[in-house]
N, C-alpha and C positions, 0 to 999 in steps of 0.2 A: 404319529403324523396326525395331526387335527384333520378331522373330516371335510371334505369339500362339498359344496353345495352340487356340484354337478355329478359327485358319486352318489347321490341319493337314488333310489328307484324311482322309475318313472313316475308312478302314481303319487308320490310324494313331493315329487319335483313340479308336476302338474298342479298339486294342492298349494305348493307355496308361492308359484307365480301367478297362481289365479287371485291372490289378495292384492295384486299389485295393481295401480291404477294404470289405464292403458299408456299413458305417456311414460311411466317406469317400465312397463314392461315392453315397450318399443326398445327402450336402454337396455334391459336386460337379455335381450334376444341378440344383442350384438355381442356380448360377451364369449360365445361359444356355440359351436355349431350344434350341441345337444339341447343347451337354451335355445337356441334359434328356432331350432324344430319344435320343441314341445312347448314353448310359449306362443307360438302361432296358433294353437287351439283356443285361447283366450282373447285374440283379436278379432277374429270373423266368425263369429256364431250366426251373426243376422246380416243379411245384406237387403239394400233398399233398391228399388226399380221406379221409374217414372218416365212417361213419354217426352223425355228432353234430352237433349245431347249429352249433357255433362253427366246426368243419372246414369244413361247407358253406358258411357264410357266406362264410368267407376266400376259398374256391375260386371261388365265384360273384363275389366282387369283383375278384379278380385277372382272371377271363376277361371281364368286362364292361368292363374297361378296354382299348382298342385299342391303345395303346402297348406294355402288358404283354403282352396275350395273343399279339401275332405273336411273341414270343421264346421262349414255352413250347415245350419241345420233350420233355418226360418228365413222365410222371403216375405218382406214387407213391401207392399205396392202402394205408392202414392197416388191417389185417386183425384187430386185437385187438378184442375185445368186452368189455364189463361183463356179467358173469354173473348172470342171474336167480337162480341158485341161493344167491348171495352176500347176498341181499336178507333173509335170515332171520338172526337174532340169532347163535346159535352159530357156523355157517360164517364169518360176516362176522368175529366177534370173533377167531376162530383166524386168520384171514388178516391181521387188524389187528395182533395181537400177533407175527406171524411179521415183519410190515414193520417193527416198531419195533425187533425184534430185530435185523434185517438193518441197518437205518439206524445202529445203535450198535455194530454189529460183535460183537454176543454171540451165543453158543450157542443154538440152539432147544433144545436138551437142558437148558440151565441154566435157560432160561425156563421148561420144562416142570417141572423140580425146583423152582423157586420157586413155582409154581401150587401145587403139592402140598404144600409147607411151609405156605401160608397157606389161606385160606378160599375161594379160588378168584375173588376178586374183583380181585387184583391186591396184596394186602396180605400179610404174613407174620407168622409167630409170633414173638412176642417171647422166644424160648430164651434169647437172649445169647451164644451160642456163634459160632465162626468161620463155621460153615456156614451158620446162619441170616443172618451179616451178609453174606457173599457171596452167597447166594440173593436176600436183599433188594436187593442193588445191580443185579441183573440182572431183576428183576420189571417188567414193563411199566409198572406204575402208578408205580414208580419212575423209571424213565427218562423218563416226561413229568413229572417233579416232583409226584409223590404220586397217589393212588388217586383222589380227587375228580376232579382234572383228567383223569385218565385215562378214566374212567368218562364225564364231560361229552364230551371230545373224541370217544369211541366213539361215542355216542348221536347227536351232531351228524354225523358224518361217515358214518354209516349211514343217516341220513337222506337226505344228500345223493347217496350212493352209489344208493339206490332211486330217485331222481329221475331220474339219469342212465340206470338200466336202463329206466325208464319212457319217457324220450325216446328211446332207441336202438330200443326195441321199437316205438315209434309210427312212426319213420322207416323201419324196415324192414317192417312191416306195411302202412302205407300206400305203400310203394314211393316215398318222398320222396326217398330217395337216388339212384333211377334218374332220377326227374324233374329233380334237380338236376345230376345227371351229364352227362343231355342237353341240358340248357339250356347249361353250362358248354363242353362240348365241341364245340358247333355254333361256337363262337367261338375254338376253338383248333385252326386247321387245321394247325399244323405238328407235332404231337406224334407221334414216331417212336418213343419207348420207354414200356412200360407196366410197373410193376413192383409186385407184391404183397407185402407184409412184415408180420412181426409183431414184429421186433426192430428198435429204431432206436438204442439206446446202443450206441456203439462197434460199429456193424454194419460187418464188412468182407465183402465179397464177393470170390470169387477167379474169377470168370468175367466178362471175359477178364483174370484176375489184375490187379483193381484194387480200390481202397479207396473205399467210398461214405461219407462223412460225413453222417449225419442227427442229428447232435447237436444243431443249432438247431431243428430240428422236434421232437425229443424233449424239449427243455427248455421249449419253448413250449407244448406240449401239455399238459406236467404242469401248469403254471401256469393254463392253462385249465380244464383238469379240477378241480382244486382238490379232490381227496379223495388220502387217502394209499394208497389201493389202485388201482393203475393198471389199465387196460383188460388182460384177461387174453390171452395168447400161445395159439397154436392148442394143440390138446389134444396130450398124450404118452403113450407107451405107459406103463401102469401098472408092469409090470416086463419084463424082458427075456422071462422063460420063457412068461408067458401071450399077451403081445403084443397084450393088449385096449386100444383106443383108444376114449376117449369120441368121439361125433360133435360135431362143430361146426357152429355156426350158419353155413351159408355164403351165405346170401341175398345179403348185401351184396357178396361176390366175384362171385356170379352176375349181380349188377346191374352191376357194372363189366365183365365180358365181354359182356354184352348191349349196354350203351351205347358200348363201346371199338369193337366189330365194326361198329356201325350208322354211328357218326360220326367214326372215326379211320381214314381210308384211307390215311393214310401210315405207319402203324405197321408196322416191321420187326423190332423187339425186344420180346419178352416174358419177364419175369424174375419167375418163382413162386416164393417161398422164397428162401432165403439158406443160408450154410452153416452158420449158428446153429438153424435151424428149418426144419421140413418144414411145406407147406401141406397141407390135405385134398384129396384127389384128387376128393371128392364134389363139389367146385367145377364139374365138367364136366357134372354129371347134370343137365342144363336140359330145357325143353319143346323139343319137336323143332325147330319154327320157329328159337328161339334157338340151338339148337345147330348149326343148319344154318348160321347166320349166324356163328358161331364158328370153324366149320370153313372158312367162306369167309376169314375173318380168318388164319387159319392159311396160307392159300396164299400170302400176301402176306410171311410171316414169313422172314426170314433169319438171326435168332440167337433160339434158344430155351433158356432155362434153367428147368430144373423140379427142386425139391426137395420132394418128394411123399410122402405116406403115404396107406394105404388104411385107412379108418375104417369099422368093422362095426357093425351094431347086431343086432337079433334074425333078420334076413333073412339065410339061409345064401347067398344069391344075390348079395348087394349087393355084395360084393368083385369079383366076375366081372364086375358093371354098371359099376363104376368104371373098371376094366380095358379093357372095350370102347368106353367113352367116351373114355378117353384114346387108345385103339389107332384110333378113326377121325380124332380130331383130330391125331395124329402122321401118319397116312397122308396127309393133305390138306397137310402143310407141305412142299411139293416143292421149294421155292426154299431151305430151309435151307442154310447154311453155317457156321453154328457150333452144335453142340447139346451142352448139358450137363446133366447128370442125377445124382441122389443121392437119398437116403433110402430108403424102403422100397417100392421098386421092383423088380419081377421083370425080371431082364435078356433074358428071353425075348421081352418085348413087343416087342424091337427086331429080331428075328428077322425075316428076310423082307423087311425094309423097305429100300429103297436110295433115298438122296436124292443126287440127279445132281450137286449142287454142294458136298456136304459136304466142308469143309476143316478144322475143328476140332472135335475129340471129347474131351469132358472127363466123366471119371466119378470119383466122390467119395462116400467113406462108404456103400459097398453091397457086396453079394455078387455076383460075376460067373462065370459058367460058363465054363469054358475054351473049350468048343466055341462058345458065343455071341459071345466074342472073336474067335476066329478067323473067324467068319461076317461079323460087320459090318465088320470091319478088310478082309478078303477082298472084301467086295461094294463097298467104298469104296477099294481101293488105287488107282485112277485119279487120285481127286481128294485123298484124306485128306493134309494137310501137317502137322499138329498133333495131339499126342495127350499127354492130361495124365491122371494116376491118381494119386489120393491116398485114403488110407486104404481099399483095394478089397481084399476078400478074394477069391483066385482058387479056384474049385472045380474040380477034376481032378487026374489023376494027374501030370501033367507039372511044375507048377509054373512060377512066373514066370520063371525062368532060361531054361527049355527053350521056354516059350512065346514068350518074346520073341526068340530065336534063330530061330524057325520064322518068325513074322510079320514080322521085320525084313528078311527075304528077299525080299519081295514089296512092301513099303511103301517110300515114298521121302519121308520126314518132314523137314522143317525145323528141328521143335523137338518135343521128347520132355520131359516131367516127370514124374519117379516118384518118389513120397514115401509113407513108412509102409504099403507094401502088404504082404500076407502071403497065404500060400497053405495048402493042405492039407499039401502035402509037408514044408514048414517046420514047420508046427505038430505034426507027428507026430514030429519029431526033435529039437525045442528046446522049452525052458519057455516063452521068449518068442516067440510066433507072427510078431512083425514082422522084415521081413528087416535086415539090418545097412545101415548108411549105404553102405557101399562096393559092397554087392550091390544097392541101389536104382540107384546109379550105372552098375553094370554093366549091369542090366536097361534102363537107359534107352538105352545105348551099342549094344545088341543090337537093340533097336526102329531104331536109326539106321545099322545096318550096311551099308545100300545106298548111304549117303552117307560116301564115304571121308575127306572133309575136314570135320571138326567141330570145335566150339570147345565147351569148359564155361562155360556163361554165369555160373551161380551155384553152388557146390558146397552152399550151405546150403538152396536149393530144389531141389537136385537137378535141375537143368535144363540139357539140352544143346540147343544150337541148331545149325544147318547154318552153315558159314562157308567157302563154295566158294573164296573168295580167301586163304585161310592154308593152311599144310602140314597135313600129316593128323595131325600130333601134338594132344593135348588141351591147351588152354591156360587156366589157372585166372585169371578176372578178379581182378585186385589184387595179381596177382604181377609180376614184372619181364618177364615175356614177353607181357604183354596188349598187345593192338593199339591 
């Protein structure tokens, strides 16, 4: 008798079904009880949560199913919010017009010109010249087939957006999100990774150099929301000069931290923000009991990634309060093996801290003082094995070339990645502050000088790895000498 798929050992059947797209996997699960049980392992390894009714219902449905719940290992929090300030007509219309412009690939300035040319309601003057014709072609009213439909759509979606804001506010004020998280997490005992994001379209994360595809969630959430103005991402600086940043409503993220610290005892990885955005650091400003629970959770973490910014209000001490909270959290994370940070974080925050097991250190998109770099690498010279630097500005008189030569003498790294770095020395001598590609590679080699045998892994990513089994020359992957 020919062997049947159902007769395969469980580990092989898991591997076979793992190759199927989710749509085909769902069909395969209907063929028999065994395939249905084993196939469930590939359906829900990740669950999403947001302070919205539809997201909460989906989360609770998955967690209530014992077959699905046992396979979930990752919780992703959607940190976007519907903004109460957009429930007024004028700001909503401005956001609505910008959305139409973006969807049709038009220029915001052309839209503004078209508005000025008309009466302000999406129509244009009938002058009859080429300029008027061009402007009318990019007017929001025309982009959705006429001013009447434009105003009807604008009014209808404003009402729906306002309802979503009210729903969101009710959930946060009544702490329904926290209740739902606690209810669901009690049934999800195997969660090891928690992620908080505000970007889901084409979201790539470089820690540890992996790409996370959240496109399915992004598409599904857009359909469920059913309004053109999507939830807003975390606040950004108004200008580079003044650095003023609007505060973000962090009640939802604080509820996440509270619930996870109480009910997820297996969490070892915490990822806050991504390379595309920075999370508000005020999320750590919790009640004392909740903050202590969060610090207890930090003691279990082996991987911590933080892309954060300090948000300030009228209080001059608020920035310091946020740093103090983060400082206490980091001090408790004594089991860290991988630490990645970027955003608007003062590198002095890491001075004096020693993580006994730290193997991977990643910095990106920030300014780093030369003395701080030397202090943290010297404190971890016995354990540090991987260093990644991307878009890091080095303050100090030496510059990257000299600093790397000094640091490389006492570090024994197995992997170094240096990309897009710059320093004060180069900035003063050149128009382009960023180091040339060959200098990036030279800096990476200097960091690795204590390992005589090395191999160039990827010239494009400017990454060098140790390869003790090869000779001491550098070999480029893809060339004839590649192993």
